[in-house]
N, C-alpha and C positions, 0 to 999 in steps of 0.2 A: 537521466531521469530515473527515478526509482517508484513511486506509485503512480510507475512507467509511464511518464507524460503522455501519452496516449496508448503507448505501448509499454509504459513502466510504472507510472505512479499517480495518484491522486484521487482523494477521497470523495470530494463533494463531483469528481469527475474522473478518477480513474483513468487515465490515458494509457498505461502499460508497464513501465519499471517502477512506478510509484506515482507519475501524475497523468490527470487525464480527465474526462467529462465525469461530473459523476455520473458436524462441528466437532466439538471441541475434543479431538485426538491428539495424543501427544504432547501434554502441557509441560509433562516432565516434573521436576523438583518442586516447583510452585504450586502445583496442583496437589502433589502428594503432601505437601505441608499444610496446605488449607485444609484438606480431606481430613488429617489427623490432628490438626488444631496446636500443631507444635510451635512453640516460640510466641505464640500471640502475647500481647499485653493489652494492658486497660486504654491505651490509645488506638490499639488496632494496629500497631506497626508489627511486623516479625523481625527478630534479632534486630531492632533498630533500622531496619531498611525498607522492608517489603511494606507497600501500599495496599493498605485494605479501604480505606476511605473510597470517597466518590472519585471516579475517575471521569475526565472530560476526553470524548473521542471527536476531535475538531469535526472530523467529516465522517458523520456516522451512518450515512447511506451509501458510501463508496465501497470498491471491492475491497479493499483491508478494512476499513474502519468498521463496517457492518460486522465481519468475522471476528473482530477484536471486540467488538460490544457484545456479540453473541457469547464468546468465551468468557469474557469477565461476568455476564450475568449469571451463566451456568456454575460459576465458582461463588455466587453470591456476592459478588462486589458490586455496589450501585455505580451504575454508567448514567452519563449524562452524553446522548447523543446529539452533536451538534450539525445543523443543516442551516443552509441559506434561508431557507423558510420558517425554519422552527417546527417543520412537519416531518413525518415519517416517511414521507414519498420520496422514491428517488429521482436522481435528475437524469438526463440524458447519457447516452453510452457514450465510452470514450475509451482512449488508448492510454496504456500507462507504461513507462519506462522504471519507475522507480521512486520519484519523489512525490506525485500527484497520487489521489485517490479519488476516481470518480468512477461511475460505471451505473447505468440504468439498470432496473430490474423488471422485467416484463413478464416474470412468474418463474415457476422452478425454484430449485434450492437456492439461488441467490435472493429471490423475493422472500421464501420464509426466513433467511437468516436475518435480512432487512425487517420481517414483521418481529422479530425476538428482539431486535436491538431497539425498535421503536417502543415494545412495549418498557424497555427500561427507563424512559423518559427524553424527550427532545428538546433541546434550546436553540433559539436562532444563534449563529455564527457565521458569518461572512469575512472571508481574508481581505474584501475590500472596503469593510466599515469597521472600524476598531471600535466603535463607540459601543459595541456589545460585547465585547471580550470580557471585560472585567464582571460582568453580570453572570457570563457563561463560567467563568473560572471560582467564581465566588463559593468558598467552602469546599473545592475540590482538592484533595491531596495529590493527584497525578494528573497528568495528561498525555494522551497520545495525538501527535501533530503531524498531520499531513498536508502541506502546503500545495494550494491551486495556483496557477497551472504547474510549475515546476520550480524547483528551489534554485536553478540556474538563470530565473529570468531576471531582467533589471528590477530592482526594488525587492527581491525576496529577502536579502540580506536585511534591509530595513525593517520590513515585516517580522521577521524573525528577531530582531531586537526589541522592536515594540512589544511582540507577544511575550518574551522573555521578562521584561520589565513587569508587565502586567501580571504575568503569572507568580514573580517574586512578591509583587505588593500584595497578592491574596493569598500568599502563604503555600502554594504548591511545593511539593517537596519533591517531586519526581518528574521528570519529562522525556518521553521517548519520541524520538524524530525519524519521521520516515524521508530517506535521502535516497540519491542515486550513485551507482559506482562509477567511477572515472570521471566526475564531473568537478573542474577545479572551480566553477563558480557555486555549485552547490556545497562544496567544503567552506567556501567563504561565508556561505548563510549559515551552516552547521556553527563556525566560530561565533558568530554574530549571537546566535541564541545563547551559546554557552556564556560569553561574556556578559550577557545582560539578565541571566538567570539567579544570579544572586548565589544563595545557598542551596537551591534546588539541585538534585542530581541529574544529569544529563546523559541520556545513552542515544546513541546513532546507530540506525538500522539503514544500511545501504543495499538497495536490492537490484539483482538483475532484472531483466525483462519479465514481465508476468507471464506465465504460461496461460492464465486465465483471460488474456487479451484474445484469445481465438476461441474463447466459449463465452464470454461477458462483454467484452470491451469492443473498440471499433473494427477489429479483425474477423469478429464474426460474421458479418454480412459476406466477408470474402470467403470464408470456408461454406457457408451455405450455398454463396454461387460458384463454389468450385475455383476460384482463383483466389490468392492472396498476394496483393501489390503491396511490396514494403520497399524501401531504400537500403537494403541490408547485403546486397551482392552476393558473395559467398562466403562471407565472415559467420564464424559459428558464435553462438550464445549460449550460456548456462541459464536457460529458462527456469525460474524459482516459481514453485508452487504456492499460491497464497495462502492455503492451511498451514503450511511450514512456516509462512513469515508471519503469520498471526499467532502462532504458538510462542515464537520467539518474542515478539512484541509483548505478549501477555507475561510471559516468563520475566521481561525486563520491567514490566508494571509491577508486579506482585512479588517478586523474587529477591534475595539479596544477591549481591556480587556483580551488578551490572552498573555501578555507578563510575561515570567516563568512559564506559565501553564502546568502542566503534565495532559493530558487526557488519561483516560484507556476506550477504546471502544469494548464494546460486544454488541451482539443482546438482545432481550428480555427475552431469555429463554435459557437453556442449554440443550443439547441433546448429547445423545452417538452417535459415528457413526452408530449404528445400526438403531436407532431412524431417523437418518438423512437419511441413506438409505432408510428406509421407506417412507418417507416425499418425497424424490426424484422419487421413484417407482411409487407414486400415481400422481404426477405432469407429469412425463413423459409418463405415460401410458407402462410400460415396466418394466420387472423383474429388481431388484437392490437389491443386498444382501452386508452387510458389513462382510469381511473377516479378523478378527485379525490375525496380523503376528508379529515375532519377529523383534525387530530392525537390526540385522545381515541380516535377510529375507528381510525387506523392503530395505535396502542399496544395496543388489543385485539386487531389481528390478529398483531402480533407476539408477543404473549403465547400465541394460539393454536399458534403455531410453537415453542414452548419458549422464548422469551425471558422470565426473570423480569420481573415487574410494574415494581419501580423502574427497571431499566434500558430496559424497553419504552417507559415513560412519559418518561424522560430523551430516548432517541433521537427520540421522536415531536416533542417540544418542540424538541430541537436541529433536526431538517429542517425545522420551521416557522419556526425563526428562519433558518437559513442561506437558504432558499428565498424570503427577500423581497425578493430584486432585488439586493441588493448584490454578489453573485457572480456576475452576468450577464457580466462583461466577459470577453474572452480575453486572454491573454497570449502574448509570444514567448520566454518562458523555456526550451521545450522547442528551439526554433530556434537560440536563443544558445549552448545547452550542447551539442546533439547536431550542429549544422550542416545540420538537415534539419527540413521540416514536420513537425508532428505528425500522427498517423494521424486521420482523419475519423470520425465516427460511422457512416456508410454504408459505409465501407471496414470497421470493426470489425464491423458485422452481416453483411456478405457473409462473412468469414472465420470468425466463429463459425457461420453457417449450413453452410459447407461443412466445418467440423470435427465437424457432427454435434450441434451445441449443443442444439437444438431439435426433436430427432427423437423425444423421449419422447411 
């Protein structure tokens, strides 16, 4: 999972590395081109590739979606922020691994970003109801897609195929898809979107677990309570900062050279959850320890937070699979796209603490 399913991904739900329950530094070449106006033509495209028209952000109030919307708005790109209600309010907090994008905002920097995104305009968009997809996509040149609850769930590939057909019929030219690292079923959904999107350029962003799961997602309560329970054992994970992820997505949406690319985004080093807890404790100035739990035990914890039983079981099993060691390696894709090093976990923790993430 990458808009970490509750620890990797999801925009209406951001779970954690990409899916879950539901600024602008380092935008690199794309931002520079927009600032100077180089390469613009009368159709609003740069070098025949860059999308300068309206961009649909399917989960505009999620952890990644609101950051993407904020950055696009700052660049002067018209944004259509999708949400299940069609309003700017954020949903319930969640965990994301990489494909989902959810996350509630109760105040602070996340809420300010959501407010910025909402000013760009919101439209109804619900992954469970495709009747509104065409209206949300009509007139859009590009789309940022964060599927809920995760690209690995049964039915995700079908949803991606349906979305791709609708996007193609609406004339969308570019699609950036949030996905998860090391998830075979998510890769099937990626291919379904590519196969159905027609002439649209598709870029896939596969994310490691979100660092912000500890400051905005389902792991926040554990940090505040002093114990972070998760089924990770002693496996290390290269947590990615969502500012880096959003900058990469915006570069892929607005700049040339990303068509057909698959980017695997990680932080600069891998940490065990125990090491991450130590970093959080230092930054927050409060005791925080990691408590390893089994998958079934974690599923029970998720149910206590209101996650439906089948989804909780799926997420717990997925996290156990993802955290078997095959995703431990870091990549240089953030550096290659943005021309700078990714943000480290220590820097994330210091910034989150400075923003008051753990003052509760």
